[in-house]
C-alpha positions, -999 to +999 in steps of 0.1 A: +546-526+225+583-524+217+601-492+207+601-502+170+568-520+166+551-508+134+580-487+121+593-489+085+623-511+077+647-499+050+675-512+029+709-493+027+698-480-007+665-468+006+682-451+035+707-433+012+678-422-011+658-408+019+689-389+031+696-376-004+660-364-007+661-342+024+696-330+015+684-319-019+655-301-003+669-279+026+691-299+049+729-305+050+748-336+059+761-317+089+726-310+100+717-348+098+749-357+116+742-332+144+707-346+149+719-382+148+748-375+172+725-357+196+700-385+196+728-410+203+741-389+231+707-387+248+704-425+248+740-431+259+737-405+287+705-422+300+721-455+299+755-445+313+740-429+344+773-412+353+796-440+343+826-434+321+821-437+283+844-447+255+832-438+220+851-456+191+849-439+158+854-450+122+866-428+093+832-422+077+800-405+087+792-431+113+824-420+131+813-384+126+781-393+145+804-406+173+824-374+175+792-353+177+778-377+204+811-375+224+809-336+223+774-337+236+782-362+263+812-341+275+791-310+276+766-328+297+793-335+323+801-372+315+836-385+315+842-394+278+871-407+258+873-412+220+893-438+201+895-442+164+908-464+137+918-437+113+914-400+106+880-389+092+876-391+055+843-373+048+839-335+050+812-337+076+831-362+098+863-340+095+843-311+108+828-332+136+862-344+146+874-308+147+847-300+172+860-326+196+887-309+217+898-340+237+925-365+226+918-393+202+934-426+211+943-454+187+917-481+189+943-508+192+957-492+224+924-481+240+917-492+275+881-504+282+854-482+298+821-492+316+801-479+286+812-487+251+797-469+221+805-484+187+806-459+159+831-476+136+808-486+107+771-480+100+747-488+072+763-500+039+790-523+051+795-550+024+829-566+033+846-579+063+864-554+086+901-557+094+906-586+118+926-565+141+898-539+143+873-567+149+894-581+177+897-548+194+860-542+192+854-577+207+878-570+235+863-536+244+827-549+243+836-579+264+852-556+291+823-531+291+795-532+316+771-520+288+776-517+251+758-496+225+761-500+187+753-470+166+732-478+135+744-514+133+770-534+152+802-531+132+808-561+110+771-567+102+759-565+065+731-540+063+705-559+042+706-596+049+715-601+086+748-618+077+780-613+098+811-602+079+835-616+105+836-617+143+808-595+157+802-591+195+767-590+210+756-555+221+732-546+248+715-519+228+715-506+192+706-470+182+693-471+146+697-438+128+667-426+109+651-460+105+651-497+113+674-516+090+668-551+078+697-566+098+681-554+131+655-581+125+671-607+104+693-635+119+720-640+128+726-603+133+693-596+151+705-617+181+735-593+185+717-560+184+700-561+219+672-536+224+666-514+193+660-476+196+655-453+166+666-417+163+641-399+142+658-378+115+627-365+098+631-386+067+604-397+042+606-435+044+590-461+022+563-481+040+562-514+021+583-532+048+574-527+085+581-542+119+553-564+132+529-544+155+503-556+180+469-562+163+439-542+173+412-569+177+389-562+207+362-585+221+333-599+201+305-573+197+273-579+217+255-594+187+283-619+180+276-657+175+298-686+169+296-683+131+302-646+130+333-650+151+346-673+124+345-711+116+377-729+112+379-764+097+411-785+102+417-815+079+430-844+100+459-865+090+482-893+099+495-876+130+463-866+148+479-846+175+492-820+152+457-812+138+443-811+173+469-786+183+459-764+154+422-768+162+427-759+199+449-729+190+422-717+167+396-719+195+418-702+220+426-674+195+390-665+193+374-686+166+337-692+174+335-727+159+362-752+151+358-786+135+383-813+127+374-832+096+385-868+093+404-869+126+406-895+153+388-876+180+401-861+212+407-826+224+384-804+244+346-808+242+344-775+223+359-792+193+335-807+168+347-839+150+331-846+117+340-870+088+359-856+059+336-857+029+324-836-001+295-825+021+315-814+051+341-796+029+312-778+011+300-762+043+296-725+033+301-712+068+338-723+069+358-691+072+392-708+069+402-743+060+436-757+073+454-785+057+489-798+064+495-802+102+502-840+107+488-847+072+513-873+060+527-875+025+511-906+011+485-909-017+457-904+008+473-871+019+476-860-017+439-868-023+429-847+008+451-818-005+435-819-039+400-818-022+411-788-001+425-769-031+392-775-050+371-757-024+362-720-025+374-716+011+402-693+023+430-718+028+459-722+052+485-746+040+512-759+065+535-788+073+533-818+050+510-802+025+538-778+016+558-808+004+529-820-018+517-789-034+533-770-063+537-733-070+517-738-101+488-753-083+488-724-059+492-697-085+460-708-104+439-707-072+418-674-069+408-677-033+429-662-005+457-685+009+482-683+036+513-706+035+533-711+068+566-728+059+597-733+080+630-733+062+629-768+050+593-766+037+601-733+021+630-748+002+610-778-008+582-756-023+601-726-036+638-737-039+667-720-022+661-686-038+685-657-038+689-626-016+679-620+020+650-639+038+628-608+030+637-610-007+629-647-008+596-644+011+585-615-012+594-635-043+576-666-030+544-646-023+545-631-058+550-665-074+524-684-054+497-656-052+495-664-014+505-647+018+537-664+029+548-667+065+584-678+064+588-690+100+620-692+121+640-672+146+633-643+122+598-646+109+589-628+077+554-623+063+548-612+027+518-607+004+517-610-034+516-572-038+550-568-021+540-558+013+563-572+040+560-575+078+590-587+099+586-600+135+611-591+162+630-621+176+608-643+197+613-668+225+639-694+216+617-719+236+595-720+206+620-745+191+599-775+201+575-798+183+540-786+176+545-748+180+541-744+142+508-762+144+497-737+171+507-708+149+486-723+120+456-723+143+461-688+155+464-675+119+434-695+108+412-680+136+423-645+124+416-655+087+381-669+096+373-637+115+374-617+083+408-600+084+426-596+051+451-625+047+483-605+054+467-588+085+454-622+096+489-637+093+505-608+111+479-610+139+484-647+143+522-644+144+520-616+171+495-637+192+518-667+190+549-647+200+530-631+229+517-664+241+553-677+242+563-648+264+535-657+288+549-693+292+576-705+315+608-719+301+608-753+285+571-750+276+554-774+252+531-767+224+500-775+246+511-748+270+515-724+241+480-731+228+465-727+262+483-693+267+466-679+236+433-674+254+448-648+278+467-631+251+438-629+228+416-615+255+440-586+260+440-572+225 
């Protein structure tokens, strides 16, 4: 498990509200700053391991956190320098600066240090920073042996993962109080490095969280193939895609997997049956999958219509996402999971507005389905507004067929009886864990095979 798995994720507005709540109760801004700075100092000291440290401070409270951290580091015996872009402008930051008894260098003139701590700007940044400041930051990070961003790398927008100018990549980011959206949304997520959270004792909303490992366990002693879950995959024009989905479902723990209307092939454990009203009416089907390799002709449309007319829990992927409409989905009263990548998402829901989290949440509400918006940052949302965001996965997943494998993993979880959003989250986690088990340049077949070992361990 990572350091942030399962933790709440907040927007800048939610973070301010949480801070205001504790300040209105019994804590001061100075108290919060002291706690944040001490937490940063502990992490920096551990990472520095005696090396010289340069803390660069902005004029706001993020800079105040930096002054507090610098004081703590100096008290611990480390060699610490401080550079700043301007004098502090908030009362708490002014008091924190006054407690620092060393010199404060101008950022533009600051020489590099082995460990660089960025406290220029934190949560709430909405516009590009001065190009000269950005250039100095890039220079100092490039020259450091290890770089740490406090709260967010300076130059990152808080809520959508966008970059507001040139932003260097950091080795580690220390989130203050809570994980922020841009720690997980791309492109900023790729620049944050490892994420730590300094707990500030805030009361945080829990509707958006970081993906956590599922707790699944082995089948109970009385289990049989149907109790473990039956998955049916509707075959299409590209038979290999459906086979990958079916194999992934088997290797994710489904007890029985059948391909309806496919061309055969795959392991002997797969059952091939014709696609008909009778096979679709099988009451023991726990999850029906349509879309992988389906095609987009009239025959594919007919298969989709048949799938939508069933009473089965339904996973819709691939080509089927180009053929179905939001209205068709919204009128269906049986649980559904949709697994679009960016192109499929746009085809079904349009470009949308806001962050990827905003768009996924809106798509789930409109469709009445759990939506797994795949990509380098995968976001899962249900119609009630709950959101789960996965940490960045292996970039080797960018190969044909891995989405079909994900569909199979989620389908197995759905057929096992998990609620749709929990099934989607478990499938996404298994998929990412399987990728970590594979060597570089793996293919989708390797990924599907790796699911067995991963599923056996959770």
